[in-house]
C-alpha positions as CSV (number, residue, x, y, z in Angstrom):
1,X,6.7,-11.3,-33.5
2,X,3.8,-11.0,-31.1
3,X,4.1,-9.6,-27.6
4,X,2.6,-10.6,-24.3
5,X,2.7,-9.4,-20.7
6,X,3.4,-12.1,-18.1
7,X,2.4,-11.6,-14.5
8,X,5.4,-13.1,-12.7
9,X,5.5,-13.8,-9.0
10,X,8.9,-15.4,-8.9
11,X,7.4,-18.9,-8.3
12,X,8.1,-21.9,-10.5
13,X,4.9,-21.6,-12.5
14,X,5.2,-18.0,-13.6
15,X,9.0,-18.3,-14.1
16,X,8.6,-21.2,-16.4
17,X,5.8,-19.4,-18.2
18,X,7.9,-16.4,-18.9
19,X,10.8,-18.5,-20.2
20,X,8.5,-20.7,-22.2
21,X,6.7,-17.8,-23.9
22,X,9.9,-16.0,-24.6
23,X,11.0,-18.8,-27.0
24,X,8.7,-17.4,-29.7
25,X,7.3,-14.1,-28.3
26,X,8.4,-10.8,-26.8
27,X,7.7,-11.0,-23.1
28,X,7.0,-8.0,-20.8
29,X,7.3,-9.4,-17.3
30,X,5.3,-7.6,-14.6
31,X,5.6,-7.9,-10.8
32,X,3.1,-6.2,-8.6
33,X,4.0,-5.4,-4.9
34,X,1.0,-5.8,-2.6
35,X,2.8,-5.4,0.8
36,X,3.1,-9.1,1.5
37,X,5.7,-10.4,3.9
38,X,7.9,-12.3,1.4
39,X,7.9,-9.9,-1.5
40,X,11.4,-8.4,-1.2
41,X,13.0,-11.9,-1.3
42,X,10.7,-13.0,-4.0
43,X,11.7,-10.0,-6.1
44,X,15.4,-10.6,-5.5
45,X,15.2,-14.1,-6.9
46,X,12.9,-13.1,-9.8
47,X,15.4,-10.6,-11.0
48,X,18.2,-13.3,-10.8
49,X,16.0,-15.8,-12.7
50,X,15.2,-13.4,-15.6
51,X,18.8,-12.2,-15.8
52,X,20.0,-15.9,-16.0
53,X,17.7,-16.6,-19.0
54,X,19.8,-14.2,-21.1
55,X,17.0,-14.0,-23.6
56,X,16.8,-10.7,-25.5
57,X,13.0,-11.3,-26.1
58,X,12.4,-10.7,-22.4
59,X,12.0,-7.0,-21.7
60,X,13.1,-5.3,-18.5
61,X,11.0,-6.3,-15.4
62,X,8.2,-3.8,-14.6
63,X,7.6,-3.5,-10.9
64,X,4.3,-1.8,-9.8
65,X,2.6,-1.3,-6.5
66,X,-1.0,-2.1,-5.5
67,X,-1.0,-2.2,-1.7
68,X,-3.4,-4.6,0.0
69,X,-2.3,-4.4,3.6
70,X,-5.0,-1.9,4.4
71,X,-7.6,-4.4,3.2
72,X,-6.0,-7.6,4.4
73,X,-5.3,-6.1,7.8
74,X,-3.9,-8.7,10.3
75,X,-3.8,-11.5,7.7
76,X,-0.9,-13.9,7.9
77,X,0.4,-12.9,4.5
78,X,1.0,-9.4,5.7
79,X,2.2,-10.2,9.3
80,X,4.5,-13.0,8.2
81,X,3.4,-15.0,11.2
82,X,1.3,-18.2,11.6
83,X,2.3,-19.2,8.1
84,X,0.4,-22.2,6.7
85,X,2.6,-25.3,7.3
86,X,3.5,-28.2,5.1
87,X,0.5,-30.3,5.9
88,X,-2.2,-27.6,5.4
89,X,-4.6,-27.8,2.4
90,X,-4.4,-25.5,-0.6
91,X,-7.3,-23.5,0.8
92,X,-5.0,-22.3,3.6
93,X,-3.0,-20.1,1.3
94,X,-5.9,-18.4,-0.3
95,X,-5.4,-14.6,-0.8
96,X,-8.9,-13.1,-1.5
97,X,-9.1,-11.5,-4.9
98,X,-5.4,-11.8,-5.8
99,X,-5.9,-12.5,-9.5
100,X,-8.8,-10.0,-9.6
101,X,-6.6,-7.2,-8.3
102,X,-3.3,-8.1,-10.1
103,X,-4.8,-8.5,-13.5
104,X,-6.5,-5.1,-13.6
105,X,-3.3,-3.1,-13.2
106,X,-1.4,-5.4,-15.6
107,X,-4.2,-5.0,-18.2
108,X,-4.0,-1.2,-18.0
109,X,-0.3,-1.6,-18.8
110,X,-1.2,-3.8,-21.7
111,X,-3.7,-1.2,-23.0
112,X,-1.3,1.7,-22.7
113,X,1.5,-0.1,-24.5
114,X,-0.7,-1.8,-27.1
115,X,0.2,-5.3,-25.9
116,X,-2.6,-7.7,-27.0
117,X,-2.3,-10.4,-24.4
118,X,-1.8,-11.0,-20.6
119,X,-0.6,-14.4,-19.4
120,X,-0.9,-15.9,-16.0
121,X,0.2,-19.3,-14.6
122,X,-2.7,-20.9,-12.6
123,X,-2.5,-24.7,-12.6
124,X,-5.1,-27.5,-12.7
125,X,-5.4,-27.9,-9.0
126,X,-6.0,-24.2,-8.2
127,X,-9.3,-24.2,-6.3
128,X,-9.8,-20.5,-6.0
129,X,-12.7,-18.6,-7.5
130,X,-10.6,-16.0,-9.3
131,X,-8.5,-18.7,-11.1
132,X,-11.3,-20.6,-13.0
133,X,-11.6,-20.6,-16.8
134,X,-15.0,-19.0,-16.4
135,X,-13.7,-16.2,-14.3
136,X,-10.9,-15.4,-16.8
137,X,-13.3,-15.4,-19.8
138,X,-15.8,-13.1,-18.1
139,X,-13.0,-10.8,-16.7
140,X,-11.3,-10.5,-20.1
141,X,-14.6,-9.3,-21.6
142,X,-15.0,-6.7,-18.7
143,X,-11.4,-5.5,-19.1
144,X,-11.9,-5.1,-22.9
145,X,-15.1,-3.1,-22.3
146,X,-13.5,-0.9,-19.6
147,X,-10.3,-0.2,-21.5
148,X,-11.7,0.1,-25.0
149,X,-9.1,-2.3,-26.3
150,X,-9.1,-6.0,-27.0
151,X,-6.8,-7.9,-24.5
152,X,-6.7,-11.6,-24.2
153,X,-6.1,-13.4,-20.9
154,X,-4.0,-16.5,-21.5
155,X,-3.7,-19.3,-19.0
156,X,-1.7,-22.0,-20.9
157,X,-0.9,-24.1,-17.8
158,X,-4.5,-24.4,-16.5
159,X,-4.7,-28.1,-17.5
160,X,-1.2,-28.9,-16.1
161,X,0.1,-29.8,-12.6
162,X,3.2,-28.3,-11.0
163,X,5.0,-31.5,-11.8
164,X,4.2,-31.0,-15.5
165,X,5.4,-27.4,-15.3
166,X,8.7,-28.5,-13.7
167,X,9.3,-31.1,-16.4
168,X,8.5,-28.5,-19.1
169,X,11.0,-26.1,-17.6
170,X,13.7,-28.5,-16.6
171,X,16.3,-26.8,-18.8
172,X,15.7,-23.4,-17.1
173,X,17.4,-22.3,-13.9
174,X,14.6,-23.3,-11.7
175,X,16.7,-23.1,-8.5
176,X,16.4,-19.3,-9.0
177,X,12.6,-19.3,-8.7
178,X,11.1,-18.7,-5.3
179,X,8.0,-20.3,-3.7
180,X,8.3,-19.7,0.0
181,X,5.9,-17.9,2.4
182,X,8.4,-17.6,5.3
183,X,11.9,-17.1,3.9
184,X,14.9,-17.5,6.1
185,X,17.2,-14.8,4.8
186,X,17.2,-15.4,1.1
187,X,16.6,-19.2,1.5
188,X,13.3,-21.1,1.3
189,X,12.2,-22.1,4.8
190,X,11.5,-25.7,3.8
191,X,8.5,-26.0,6.1
192,X,5.7,-23.9,4.7
193,X,2.8,-25.0,2.5
194,X,4.5,-23.7,-0.7
195,X,7.9,-25.3,0.1
196,X,6.2,-28.6,0.7
197,X,4.3,-28.3,-2.6
198,X,7.6,-27.4,-4.4
199,X,9.6,-30.2,-3.0
200,X,6.9,-32.8,-3.8
201,X,6.6,-31.6,-7.4
202,X,10.3,-31.8,-8.1
203,X,10.4,-35.3,-6.6
204,X,7.4,-36.5,-8.7
205,X,8.9,-34.8,-11.8
206,X,12.1,-36.7,-11.4
207,X,14.0,-33.4,-11.7
208,X,16.9,-32.5,-9.3
209,X,15.8,-29.9,-6.8
210,X,18.7,-27.4,-6.5
211,X,16.7,-25.1,-4.3
212,X,18.4,-23.8,-1.2
213,X,16.3,-24.7,1.8
214,X,16.9,-23.6,5.4
215,X,15.8,-27.0,6.7
């Protein structure tokens, strides 16, 4: 049985990806802390989601740190204030170089543990420069050269929408995934850009949204 590392953020897309791949492969989930405002709550829900899957092919969650607060400075993602609201465009939630930074540490883990593939969950509407097919092809070549080992970067949902992903994962405990930029306690705020995207996708998918929202 082949193995794969999955970069998991705790959101719907990466949670479904982990559960999906674990049907036929051994999955090593990786979460990387960057010092962003919502991470402690995100990690709480991610652990609950993975535990609820009860799948022996999913290995224990690996949590690494790669702080970005010193680079991001006064950015909203670090301060937890002036969070992009429900009506803001996708570009409002751009975190510069996020995939660029996260994949390099995950790829080193793959190389050290002889895991041949690294999977991420970008979707078809992702407009950011480090989420394009061209970027992933070029970056995979660079990682292979730099690490001296062949590692594939897999993005199986790149042609899918969030609605498609929710339909694909409808049998999974999606209410335990987490997609909020401004959590209220352990609940989704219900008002930020990501909460609005999540609610709309569940509605369009025709799947009951069991998520706990503060509003």
